[in-house]
C-alpha positions as CSV (number, residue, x, y, z in Angstrom):
1,M,10.7,-53.8,-22.3
2,T,13.6,-52.5,-20.1
3,V,13.6,-49.4,-18.4
4,K,15.1,-47.7,-20.7
5,I,13.3,-48.5,-23.5
6,L,10.5,-47.0,-21.6
7,I,12.2,-44.0,-20.6
8,R,13.4,-42.6,-24.2
9,L,10.0,-43.8,-26.0
10,T,8.2,-41.1,-23.6
11,W,10.6,-39.0,-24.5
12,I,10.1,-39.0,-27.8
13,V,6.7,-39.4,-27.6
14,C,6.4,-36.1,-25.2
15,A,9.0,-34.1,-27.6
16,A,6.2,-35.5,-30.4
17,L,3.9,-33.5,-28.8
18,L,5.5,-30.5,-27.9
19,A,6.2,-30.5,-31.6
20,S,2.8,-31.0,-32.2
21,V,1.3,-28.3,-29.8
22,V,4.2,-25.5,-31.0
23,W,2.9,-26.8,-34.8
24,L,-0.4,-26.0,-34.3
25,L,-0.4,-22.9,-32.0
26,Q,1.3,-20.7,-34.7
27,P,-0.8,-17.3,-35.2
28,V,-2.5,-16.8,-38.6
29,K,-0.6,-15.2,-40.9
30,I,-2.2,-12.7,-43.9
31,M,0.2,-12.7,-46.6
32,D,-2.0,-11.1,-49.7
33,V,-5.9,-10.2,-49.6
34,H,-7.6,-10.2,-53.2
35,K,-10.9,-8.1,-53.6
36,Q,-12.6,-9.0,-57.4
37,D,-16.3,-8.3,-58.1
38,G,-17.2,-8.2,-54.5
39,I,-15.2,-11.5,-53.5
40,T,-12.4,-11.7,-51.0
41,T,-9.4,-14.0,-51.2
42,V,-7.0,-14.0,-48.7
43,L,-4.7,-15.8,-48.7
44,V,-2.6,-17.2,-44.7
45,E,-0.2,-19.0,-43.6
46,H,-0.5,-21.0,-40.3
47,F,-4.2,-21.3,-40.3
48,P,-6.0,-23.6,-38.1
49,V,-6.4,-27.1,-39.5
50,W,-10.2,-27.5,-38.1
51,R,-13.5,-26.3,-39.0
52,W,-14.6,-25.2,-35.5
53,W,-10.9,-23.6,-34.8
54,Q,-11.4,-21.8,-38.6
55,K,-14.5,-20.6,-37.2
56,A,-13.1,-19.0,-33.6
57,W,-10.3,-17.8,-35.2
58,F,-12.6,-16.2,-37.8
59,T,-14.7,-14.6,-35.3
60,A,-12.4,-13.6,-32.8
61,H,-10.5,-11.5,-35.8
62,Q,-13.6,-10.1,-37.6
63,V,-13.1,-6.6,-36.3
64,E,-9.7,-6.4,-37.2
65,L,-9.8,-8.0,-40.8
66,E,-12.6,-5.1,-41.3
67,K,-10.0,-2.6,-40.5
68,R,-6.8,-3.4,-41.5
69,Y,-7.9,-5.3,-44.5
70,S,-10.7,-3.7,-45.4
71,V,-12.3,-7.2,-45.9
72,P,-15.5,-8.0,-46.0
73,V,-16.2,-5.8,-49.6
74,K,-20.2,-5.7,-49.9
75,E,-22.4,-5.9,-51.7
76,Q,-25.4,-3.5,-52.5
77,D,-27.2,-5.8,-50.7
78,G,-25.6,-6.0,-48.1
79,S,-23.6,-9.6,-48.8
80,W,-20.2,-10.7,-49.0
81,S,-17.9,-13.7,-49.0
82,I,-14.6,-14.4,-47.7
83,F,-12.4,-17.3,-49.4
84,F,-9.5,-17.7,-46.7
85,M,-6.4,-19.7,-49.4
86,G,-3.3,-20.9,-48.2
87,W,-0.5,-19.4,-49.2
88,Q,2.2,-21.9,-50.3
89,G,5.2,-20.6,-51.0
90,G,3.8,-17.5,-52.9
91,Y,2.3,-16.2,-56.2
92,R,3.6,-18.4,-59.7
93,K,3.1,-17.7,-63.6
94,D,0.4,-19.1,-65.5
95,S,1.7,-21.3,-68.7
96,L,-1.9,-21.1,-70.1
97,T,-1.9,-24.6,-70.2
98,D,-3.7,-27.4,-68.4
99,E,-0.8,-28.5,-66.1
100,D,-1.3,-25.3,-64.2
101,S,-5.3,-25.4,-63.9
102,D,-4.8,-25.6,-60.0
103,L,-4.0,-21.8,-60.4
104,L,-6.2,-19.4,-59.3
105,C,-5.1,-16.3,-60.5
106,F,-5.8,-12.7,-59.4
107,D,-6.5,-10.3,-62.2
108,D,-5.9,-6.8,-59.4
109,M,-1.8,-7.7,-59.8
110,N,-0.1,-5.9,-62.3
111,T,2.2,-8.6,-63.2
112,D,2.6,-12.2,-65.3
113,V,3.1,-13.9,-61.8
114,N,0.4,-13.5,-59.9
115,C,-1.2,-16.9,-59.5
116,I,-1.0,-18.7,-56.4
117,R,-2.0,-22.8,-56.3
118,K,-5.6,-23.4,-55.3
119,E,-5.6,-24.8,-51.5
120,P,-9.6,-23.5,-50.4
121,L,-9.3,-23.3,-46.2
122,L,-12.6,-21.7,-45.7
123,W,-15.0,-20.0,-47.2
124,V,-17.5,-17.5,-44.9
125,S,-20.7,-15.7,-46.7
126,Y,-22.4,-13.8,-45.3
127,T,-26.3,-12.3,-46.8
128,P,-29.2,-10.5,-44.8
129,Q,-31.2,-13.5,-45.5
130,N,-29.9,-16.6,-44.3
131,K,-27.3,-14.7,-42.3
132,L,-23.5,-16.2,-41.6
133,H,-21.9,-19.1,-43.5
134,F,-19.0,-21.5,-42.9
135,W,-17.8,-24.3,-45.8
């Protein structure tokens, strides 16, 4: 290979690595929070890709979630569950057909455009007996 080709390949690899790092380091954006039957669903954009990073993010932002969004909603015994789901561009209307079986709909919204595509990212639950769990 010539030196010019090696230099071009090096620039391409560096640009790809830089783009990946910028994409990975985008801050998590909370788009909405839904609370139903003691379960909280937090809709997010730019959630960390790796499980260890998701756990670290949750641990670092647990106080902020509680103060800003009153999350989690605790049951009488102190247990709670939070589902982090991908936002995927907004709410959709359920057409009530099998084609929409991939939708999760929220009854706490006063509109028929109240569903998102199911994209589970992280489930965090707490029970007084078993403590904190991540799935």
